C-alpha positions as CSV (number, residue, x, y, z in Angstrom):
1,M,0.0,0.0,0.0
2,P,1.2,3.6,-0.4
3,L,1.8,6.1,2.5
4,L,-1.0,6.3,5.0
5,V,-2.4,9.1,7.0
6,D,-4.8,8.2,9.6
7,D,-5.1,4.6,8.4
8,Q,-5.9,5.9,4.9
9,P,-3.8,5.9,1.7
10,L,-2.5,9.3,0.8
11,G,-3.7,8.7,-2.7
12,S,-1.8,10.8,-5.3
13,S,1.2,12.4,-4.1
14,P,0.9,16.1,-3.5
15,K,2.6,18.5,-6.0
16,S,3.4,21.3,-3.3
17,V,3.5,21.5,0.5
18,A,0.5,23.8,0.5
19,E,-1.7,21.0,-1.4
20,F,-0.4,18.4,1.3
21,L,-1.4,20.8,4.2
22,Q,-4.9,21.5,2.4
23,R,-5.7,17.8,2.5
24,Y,-4.2,17.5,5.9
25,P,-4.5,20.7,8.2
26,K,-3.8,18.5,11.3
27,F,0.0,18.6,10.5
28,R,-0.2,22.3,11.1
29,E,-1.0,21.8,14.8
30,S,1.4,18.8,15.2
31,G,4.1,21.1,13.7
32,V,3.4,24.0,16.2
33,V,3.8,21.4,19.1
34,L,7.0,20.3,17.8
35,T,8.4,23.7,16.9
36,S,7.4,25.1,20.2
37,K,9.4,22.6,22.2
38,P,13.1,24.1,23.4
39,T,16.1,22.9,21.7
40,K,18.0,20.7,24.2
41,A,21.8,20.1,24.2
42,V,22.4,16.3,23.8
43,P,25.6,15.2,25.5
44,P,27.7,12.3,24.0
45,H,26.8,9.6,26.3
46,G,24.6,6.9,24.6
47,L,24.3,9.2,21.4
48,L,24.7,8.1,17.8
49,Y,25.1,11.2,15.4
50,I,23.8,10.8,11.9
51,G,25.5,13.1,9.3
52,Q,24.3,14.2,5.9
53,R,23.8,11.2,3.5
54,E,23.7,8.9,6.5
55,M,21.4,6.7,7.9
56,A,21.1,4.4,11.2
57,V,18.8,1.9,12.7
58,V,19.0,1.1,16.6
59,G,17.1,-1.6,18.6
60,P,15.9,-0.8,22.3
61,D,18.1,-3.6,23.6
62,D,21.3,-1.8,22.4
63,G,23.1,-1.2,25.6
64,Q,25.3,1.4,24.0
65,I,23.1,3.6,22.1
66,Q,19.9,5.4,23.7
67,V,19.8,8.6,21.7
68,M,20.0,9.2,17.8
69,G,20.3,12.6,16.4
70,T,21.2,14.7,13.4
71,D,21.4,18.5,12.8
72,D,22.8,21.2,10.4
73,A,19.6,20.5,8.4
74,T,18.7,23.8,6.3
75,T,17.2,22.5,3.2
76,C,17.7,19.0,4.2
77,H,15.3,16.9,5.9
78,I,15.3,14.5,8.9
79,V,13.5,11.1,8.5
80,I,12.7,8.9,11.6
81,L,10.9,5.7,10.9
82,R,10.0,3.7,14.1
83,H,8.3,0.4,14.5
84,T,5.7,0.6,17.2
85,A,5.9,-3.2,18.5
86,S,9.5,-3.6,18.5
87,M,10.5,0.2,19.1
88,V,13.4,-0.3,16.5
89,T,14.2,3.3,15.3
90,G,15.8,4.5,12.0
91,M,17.0,7.9,11.2
92,A,18.5,9.3,8.1
93,H,19.7,12.8,6.9
94,Y,18.4,13.3,3.4
95,D,19.6,16.0,0.9
96,G,17.8,14.8,-2.2
97,S,20.3,12.3,-3.2
98,G,19.6,8.7,-3.5
99,L,16.1,8.9,-2.3
100,A,14.6,5.8,-3.4
101,Q,17.2,3.5,-2.8
102,A,17.9,5.2,0.7
103,T,14.1,4.8,1.7
104,Q,14.2,1.2,0.6
105,K,17.3,0.5,2.6
106,L,15.9,2.6,5.7
107,I,12.6,0.3,5.6
108,E,14.3,-3.0,5.1
109,T,16.8,-2.4,7.9
110,V,14.1,-1.4,10.5
111,M,12.2,-4.5,9.6
112,T,15.5,-6.7,9.9
113,V,16.3,-5.5,13.3
114,T,12.8,-6.0,14.4
115,G,13.4,-9.6,14.5
116,G,10.4,-10.5,12.3
117,K,7.7,-9.4,14.6
118,Q,4.4,-9.4,12.7
119,W,2.3,-7.0,14.9
120,G,3.0,-3.1,15.2
121,R,3.2,-0.7,12.4
122,L,6.1,1.6,10.8
123,E,5.5,5.2,11.8
124,L,7.0,8.1,9.9
125,T,8.3,11.5,11.1
126,L,9.5,14.2,8.5
127,V,11.2,17.3,9.8
128,G,13.2,19.9,7.9
129,G,13.3,22.6,5.3
130,F,12.3,26.1,5.3
131,K,10.8,28.7,2.7
132,D,13.9,29.2,1.0
133,D,13.9,31.8,-1.9
134,K,15.0,28.8,-4.5
135,G,12.3,26.5,-3.4
136,M,14.9,23.7,-2.8
137,S,13.1,22.7,0.7
138,E,9.8,22.3,-0.9
139,E,11.0,20.3,-3.9
140,L,12.7,17.9,-1.3
141,S,9.7,17.7,0.8
142,V,7.5,16.9,-2.1
143,K,10.1,14.4,-3.3
144,I,10.1,12.4,-0.1
145,L,6.5,12.2,0.3
146,D,6.4,10.6,-3.2
147,V,9.1,8.3,-2.5
148,F,7.5,6.9,0.4
149,N,4.3,6.8,-1.2
150,K,5.4,4.8,-4.1
151,N,7.2,2.3,-1.8
152,P,4.8,-0.9,-1.5
153,T,5.5,-1.1,2.6
154,D,2.8,0.4,4.7
155,V,4.2,3.5,6.4
156,H,2.0,5.6,8.5
157,L,2.8,9.2,8.4
158,V,2.4,10.9,11.9
159,T,4.7,14.1,11.7
160,A,5.2,16.1,8.9
161,C,7.0,19.3,10.1
162,I,8.5,20.4,6.9
163,T,9.2,23.5,4.9
164,D,6.2,25.8,5.6
165,L,5.6,24.7,9.0
166,N,9.5,24.9,9.8
167,T,10.0,28.4,9.1
168,R,10.6,31.8,11.0
169,T,11.4,35.0,9.9
170,D,14.0,37.5,11.0
171,K,13.7,41.0,9.3
172,G,12.1,39.3,6.4
173,V,14.5,36.5,5.8
174,P,13.3,33.1,6.3
175,F,15.1,30.5,8.6
176,P,14.7,27.1,9.7
177,I,13.1,26.7,13.2
178,I,14.4,23.2,13.9
179,Y,17.9,22.6,12.5
180,G,18.6,19.5,14.4
181,L,16.2,16.5,16.0
182,A,17.0,13.8,18.6
183,A,15.0,10.7,19.1
184,I,15.1,8.4,22.2
185,I,14.9,4.9,21.1
186,Q,13.2,3.6,24.3
187,T,10.3,6.1,24.4
188,G,10.0,7.4,20.8
189,E,10.4,11.0,22.2
190,M,11.6,13.5,19.7
191,F,12.8,16.9,20.4
192,P,14.8,19.9,18.7
193,A,18.5,19.4,19.6
194,K,22.1,20.5,19.2
195,F,24.9,18.1,19.9
196,Q,28.4,18.3,21.8
197,D,29.8,15.5,19.9
198,R,29.1,14.4,16.3
199,G,31.3,11.2,16.5
200,P,34.5,10.2,14.9
201,D,35.7,10.7,11.3
202,Q,33.7,13.9,10.6
203,P,36.0,15.1,7.8
204,L,36.1,11.8,6.2
205,R,32.2,11.4,6.5
206,S,31.8,14.8,5.0
207,A,34.3,14.5,2.2
208,R,32.2,11.7,0.7
209,H,29.1,14.0,-0.1
210,F,31.3,16.8,-1.2
211,T,32.5,14.9,-4.2
212,G,29.3,13.7,-5.7
213,S,28.6,10.3,-4.0
214,E,24.8,10.1,-3.8
215,E,24.4,6.9,-1.8
216,V,23.0,7.2,1.7
217,L,25.1,5.0,3.7
218,N,24.0,3.0,6.8
219,I,26.6,3.9,9.5
220,Y,25.5,1.5,12.3
221,D,25.8,-2.3,12.4
222,A,22.9,-2.9,15.0
223,R,24.0,-6.7,15.4
224,R,27.5,-5.9,16.4
225,K,26.5,-2.6,18.0
226,Q,29.2,-0.8,16.3
227,L,29.7,2.5,14.2
228,V,31.1,1.6,10.9
229,I,32.6,4.3,8.5
230,G,33.3,3.0,5.1
231,P,35.1,1.5,3.1
232,F,34.0,4.2,0.4
233,D,35.8,6.1,-2.4
234,Y,35.4,9.8,-3.2
235,S,36.7,11.6,-6.2
236,T,39.2,14.3,-6.3
237,M,38.2,17.9,-6.8
238,D,39.8,20.3,-9.2
239,E,41.9,23.0,-7.8
240,I,41.9,21.4,-4.3
241,D,44.8,23.3,-2.9
242,L,42.9,26.6,-4.0
243,L,39.7,25.4,-2.3
244,C,41.3,24.6,0.8
245,R,42.6,28.3,1.1
246,L,39.3,30.1,0.3
247,P,38.4,32.6,2.8
248,D,35.4,31.8,5.0
249,P,32.9,34.2,3.4
250,I,33.4,32.6,-0.1
251,I,33.1,29.0,1.2
252,R,29.7,30.1,2.8
253,E,28.6,31.7,-0.4
254,H,29.5,29.3,-2.9
255,L,29.5,25.8,-1.1
256,S,26.1,26.1,0.5
257,T,22.4,25.8,-0.7
258,S,21.4,28.5,2.0
259,P,24.5,30.7,3.0
260,V,22.5,33.0,5.4
261,Q,21.0,30.1,7.3
262,E,23.9,28.1,8.1
263,P,25.2,27.6,11.6
264,K,28.4,29.2,12.5
265,H,30.7,26.2,12.4
266,F,29.8,25.9,8.6
267,E,33.1,27.1,7.1
268,A,35.2,25.1,9.6
269,S,33.2,21.9,8.9
270,V,33.6,22.6,5.1
271,R,37.2,23.2,5.0
272,A,38.0,20.2,7.3
273,A,36.3,18.1,4.6
274,L,38.3,19.9,1.7
275,V,41.6,19.2,3.7
276,Q,40.7,15.5,4.0
277,I,40.3,15.2,0.2
278,R,43.4,17.1,-0.5
279,D,45.5,15.1,2.1
280,C,44.0,11.6,1.2
281,P,42.9,11.6,-2.4
282,D,42.9,7.8,-2.5
283,P,41.0,6.7,1.0
284,L,40.5,3.1,-0.1
285,K,44.2,2.8,0.2
286,T,45.4,5.5,2.4
287,V,42.3,5.3,5.1
288,F,40.5,2.1,4.9
289,K,43.0,-0.1,3.5
290,G,40.4,-2.6,2.6
291,K,38.1,-2.6,5.3
292,G,35.8,-0.2,7.3
293,R,36.7,1.8,10.4
294,H,34.7,0.2,13.5
295,Y,34.1,2.0,16.6
296,K,32.3,1.2,19.9
297,K,30.6,3.4,22.3
298,E,32.1,3.5,25.7
299,P,30.2,4.3,28.9
300,D,31.8,8.0,29.1
301,G,30.3,8.7,25.6
302,K,33.6,8.6,23.9
303,W,34.1,6.3,20.5
304,T,36.8,3.9,20.8
305,K,38.1,2.0,17.5
306,V,37.8,-1.4,17.1
307,D,40.8,-3.2,15.3
């Protein structure tokens, strides 16, 4: 069946967020509830952070991970898929690349980790985007709804705080209300969040989507309870030395879909990814050496590399 709202099929996919909200005004109310929640700082203890073009699925019996989260979403969207019987929860950070494949992988992985429970249902939460001048957020909102609607698996949409519903204005300039979101595995509680730690290998992880890789990677092995980075390759970039030396204003203006709305650490994160590409142009040989980089979560919140 297609995507369901209040146990009824969505029918034809909406062509705009306005059309979607006209059909389902209830999401306006739930959007206000979510955006009205205070933003909480999430410590590293028990946290699994998901970056752009990444996903992860965690079960309630995981002794290391209690919270999943992602942030820095401007035009990007945060996707949470939760199985109500098993409490298995998946999270993904979509930027528009590889949507159909990522959605299928997310659904399949959640169902695999449930261990074959036949009762319960899959509930979907979508958060992100804002009323940007280029309309990129709305385009992504509509595409995500369409991808889930075309997937044969029954998925119940319970929250859609997207684009129009996630916008505030400051002196006439639109900004996202929620940049980051956290989900507690055991309870299913979700709240706006910022994160004190984003886990290991961040420049390496960011370098992948800067060079054109469209795959949304699953970064967590739920069976072994380990964070797994790679192995993956990325292409080199022309004039990489010059790019690494670009001043901050140029990086913000030309390497973002929404320069004004990016967080303060945007330039530093981009520069770290560019340096990673420059210094390790062949990661399969110099970084991964034929295998992924595995980490386990320690009780103090730190990640320890597993040989």
